C-alpha positions, 0 to 999 in steps of 0.5 A: 624188829625195826626198833631192834635193827635201829638199836643195833645200827646205833651200837657202833657209833656209841663206842668209846675209845678202847683196844680192839683185837682182830684175829685172822688167818691171813691179811686179806681175810680181816681187811675184806670182812672188817676193814670198814668197821675197823676204820670207823673204830680207829676214827673214834680213837680206838687202838686196833691190833691184829693177830695173824696166824698164817704166814702167807707162803703159798699165795703168789705166782712165780715166787719161792715160799720164802719170797712169797712169805716176805712179800705178803708180810711186807704188803700186809704191814703196809695195808694195816698202816693204811687202815690205821692198825697200831700193830700186827703180831704174826705167828707164822704158822704155815698157810694151809696147814693150820690143822697141823697146829695144836688147838691148845697152842692156838688157843693159848696164843690168843689168850696170851695176847688178850691178857696183854692188850686187854681188848674191849672188842675182839673180831674173829672168824665165825666157826658156825658159817656153812661151807667155808672153803678155807680151812685155815679160817675154821681152825682160827675161828675155833681157837678164837671162839674159846676166848669167850668161854673161859675169858682166858681165866682158867688157863695159863697160870704162868702168865698170871704169875708173870703179871698178866691175869685173866681178862674177859673181852666184853664184846665179840664180833664174828665175821664171814671172811669173803662173802655175805652171811646167809639168812640165819647163818653163823653166830652161837647161842645169843649172838645178834646179827649186826650190820654196820654202815661203812660208806664213809670208810669204804675207800680206805678199806679198798685202798688197804686191800689193793696194797696186798699186791702179791696175793691180789695178782695171784687172785686175778690170774686165778679169776682170769683162768676160770673165766676163760675156761668157762668161755666168759673172758673179762675185758678187765683181765685181758692183761694182768698188770698193776692197773687191772689187778687193782681194778679187779680187787676194787670191783670185788670189794665194791660188790661185796660192800654193796650186796651187804649194804643193800640188805640193810639200807646202806651204800656199803656195809659189813655185817657180823654176829655180835655178842656183848653189851646185853640189857642193863641190870634193872634199877630195882635189882641194883637198888638192893644189890650188895657186894659179895663178901 
């Protein structure tokens, strides 16, 4: 078991530069779950692209839906630049209502971008985790996971005609958006559990999350309300202002990173269910291998 864990820990540093596609419902989801790992990949020369399904129109206090969408998208763009993301594609489906979007439409949208970006790695939410309260995460996860079944080759002949043939993504990282994995949870079939040490990139991840000011302020107000209702007010949230919101979000990211890291011997960690890069074809098989006519 120790040898296997060591092998999985070494997998990320061995990466060569490649395109990476991140699929997410909202900006905060992928940043909290994968921000440190993405920063490591970017440091190694990879180009990271984000596909965001939901428009963030409901995640604010005191703003109209249109104003909320604009503020959250602007702040998400700033956060992604801080992390080093090359480009974010926003599909602008209504937040909290992805169950109303055709599953085929969602699948085809991600397949089209897979063909365009040709990523060597894809990150997407895990549809196999238990008790996910955010249904947008589930619908995105379900659509994204289909990319590993048909490798986008069995659909969209019109894209093939336009010069974007099917493309299979070699590596898939499933993620749980805002909490650690529970023992034995998530993944599918041959998925392997992979922890990643993000101690060296944690501060960059935390700064990117703090840039989501509109969504973070709503989160802070929600936490303050619940704590006070439970008779456990927090000194950190006596007043909701820029400093207290930033401190709260930083504390949340630290607790999540430390909790995951403690499971695997890191200071700060992230964890995934991983598909890809299986055992190499044995030499005795390759020795006699012949191309298929």
